[in-house]
N, C-alpha and C positions, 0 to 999 in steps of 0.2 A: 440379897445378901450384901453389909453394908464388908468396905472398904476391913473400918474395926473389928469387925467378925470373923470376918476368913481372917485377916494377923492373929489374929486371937488365936483361932482356933489349929494354925497352922504349927503357930509359937507352944501350941501344949500338946499336940502331934509331936514334933518332930524334939520335946524336954522329956513324954512319953518313950519314945523311937529315935536315938540321935543317933547323924549319924555318923560312925565311924571313925572316931582320935579325934571326936570336932565334943565342943560345947559349943552351946548360945546364953545372951544373957540376952538382959537390956539397957546397954548405957545409964541411961533415963527412963523411970516407970511410969514417967507424963508421954515418952512419946514412941507411943510402939508402930512407928515406922522408918525406925535406926536398931537397928539390932548389930550387936558384936560377937563375931567366931573365934571360937581358939581351936586351931588346926592342924594340929602334929603330923606331919612331911611323912606319905605314907615309908611303910621298911624299907617298900620294894625300886624306891625312886631315892634317887639324886636330893632329893631332900628330906632321906630320912632322919627321922628323930628330933628336927628343926620345929617350933612353936613358931606358928603360924596367926595375926589376927590378922583379921578381915573384917570388914564395917560392909556391912547388911545393907544400905537405901534405896525402902516400901516410899512409891507413889500412892498420893491423895485419891489416883485411879487403880493401884492392884486389884484382882490381880487381872484388868484388863489391859493393862503399861505394865514390864518389865521391871524389879530391880534392880539397880545396880550392885556391882559389886566391886569391891576394892580392899588389895592390898595392901592395911598400913605397915605392916613387915615390911621392909627391902628386899625380893626375891628375882634373883638371877633363871629368868622366864619367857622365853617370846611371846606367850600369851599374857601377857600382861605389862602395863608401861612402867620405863623405866626411872620414874618419875618421883613427884612428891605421891600423886596421885592412886600411884598404884594399879591402877584402873585395868579388869579384864575382859580381853573380849573371850567371849561365848555364844557361840550359833546359836543357843537359844534364847540366851540373852537380848538377840536382839528385833527394836519391834515388831520386824516382817512376820518374826520369826513363831514368837511370843503367843499362846494360846493359852486364855485364860483358869484351863484346867491344869496348866502348868504350875507347879508347888516348887518353893523354898529350899524343904529336903532334895527333891531330885538336883533343883542346880549344884548345891553341896555334893553330892554324890558325883556331879558331871566336877564340881571343883578339884575334887581327891585324881575323878579321874584322869583328871588334864597333867594332874602334879605326875603323873605316874607315867603316861603318854602324849608329853608334850602334840597339840596342834600346828607344824611350823610352817603349815601351807595359810594359816588362821591367824599370822603372827598380829603385832602391833607391834611389835621389835622388832623389823628384821634381820637388821647384824646378827642376835642371837638368833634370831628361824636359820639367816645360814648358815653362822660357826653349829648350829646344829646339826643342821643337814650335812653338813662337809667335811669336819673335825668336830663331830660327840665327843670324844674323849677330853678333846680342852673344854669344850660346855661342863661338860661335867664336871670337871676339874673346877673351873671359876662358878658351879652355881650348887657347890660341895663350899666350896672356900668362904662362899656370902651366907649359906645359913652357919659358917663356922662363926659369923663375922657378927649378922646382923640377928638369926634368925634362935642361939643357943637357948638352953635354955636354964 
C-alpha cells in the first residue's frame, strides 16, 4: 500500500471515528502529508478548555517512518519544546519505536493522555519537568496561566 493510500485511509477512519475533543483538517487539499489537529485540553487536566492547534507532518516514507507532531499553540509542558517549533517528545514517535502498524489516531490518543499525565522522565524541557516533579502546584499554576494566555477560545 502506498503512503498516499494509507494516509487517505487513516484520514477517512479518523474523520469517521474522531479522537475525543479533536478535529482533523487538511490545511491544503493538495497536501495530504500535512494535517492540522484542533484539540481541546482534557477536562481532567490543567489544560482543560484550552484549544490547541497541532501540526502533524507525515514523511513520504509513512508508515515506515513516524510522523512528527508539533504544537502550534504555546503550551507549558515537559514533553513539548518551549520554542516556536513546539516539538513533542513521545516515545511512539521515535524512529526506533515506531512500527508501520501504528496509526495517527493512536498517536493523538497518546497526546491527549500526556496532557492529562505528563511524562517528566521523558522530557524535552528539563526545567519544566523538574518543576512538575518538585512543585506540582507551581507547575499547575503556570500551565493554567499559559492556557488562558495562549489557548483560550
